[in-house]
N, C-alpha and C positions, 0 to 999 in steps of 0.2 A: 167465112169460108176459107180465108187465107190461113187462119190458125189451124184448120184441119188438114191442110196440105202436107205439112211435115209429118204429122201423125199417120196419115194415110200412106205416105211413102214408106215410112218405117215398117208399118204393118205389112204392106205388100211385099217389101223386100224380105222380111223375116218369114212370111208365109211361103214364099217361093224358094227359100233356101233351106227349109227344114229337111229335105231329102238329102242334102249334102252332109248332114251330121249322122246319117244312118250308116251302119256297118254294111259293107258289101260282101263280106264273107271271103275275101281274097287275102286273108291274113296268113302269115307263116305259123307253123305249128309250134316252133320253139325259137327263142331269140338266137341271133347269130353270135359269132365270136367277138365282134366289136362291142356288142351289148355287154357280154360277160366281162370283157376287158375293162370297159368303162366302170362297171359295178365293182370290180376288184380294185381298181384305182381309187374309187371313192371310199371303199372300205379301208384301204391302206391310209388314206388321209384321215379318216375318222379315228382309226386306231392310233395313229401318230399324235392326234390332238388329245387323246386320253391321258398320255403320259404327263404333259405339263398341267393338265387339269387336275389330275390326281395329286401331283406335287403341291399345287396351290391349295387344294382342300386339306391335305394333311398338314401343311404349314399353318393354315388358319386354325385347324382344330388344336394343334400343338400350342399355338399362341393363346387360345382360349382356356385350355385346361392345365397348362403348366404354371406353377407358382412364379410370379415375376421376381426377378432378381433385384436386389437393392443396389442402386448405383453407388459405387465406392469412389470417392474423390481422393486423388493422390495429392498430398500437400508437399 
């Protein structure tokens, strides 16, 4: 019986809280200015990270496909 107590408690809690996850219909029609500002800021960060990523990819491709130079020793 003691082993069933935690399971019963979890089931009772989950069953009583299911209505909390339902939408109540009081949502705004469109996002506010702060949401758009946050999304724009995130887009600027992503676009800024594309520049070093592209440089890294082009450098790696250049290293793969360019004929390696022979090291010349100066005597």
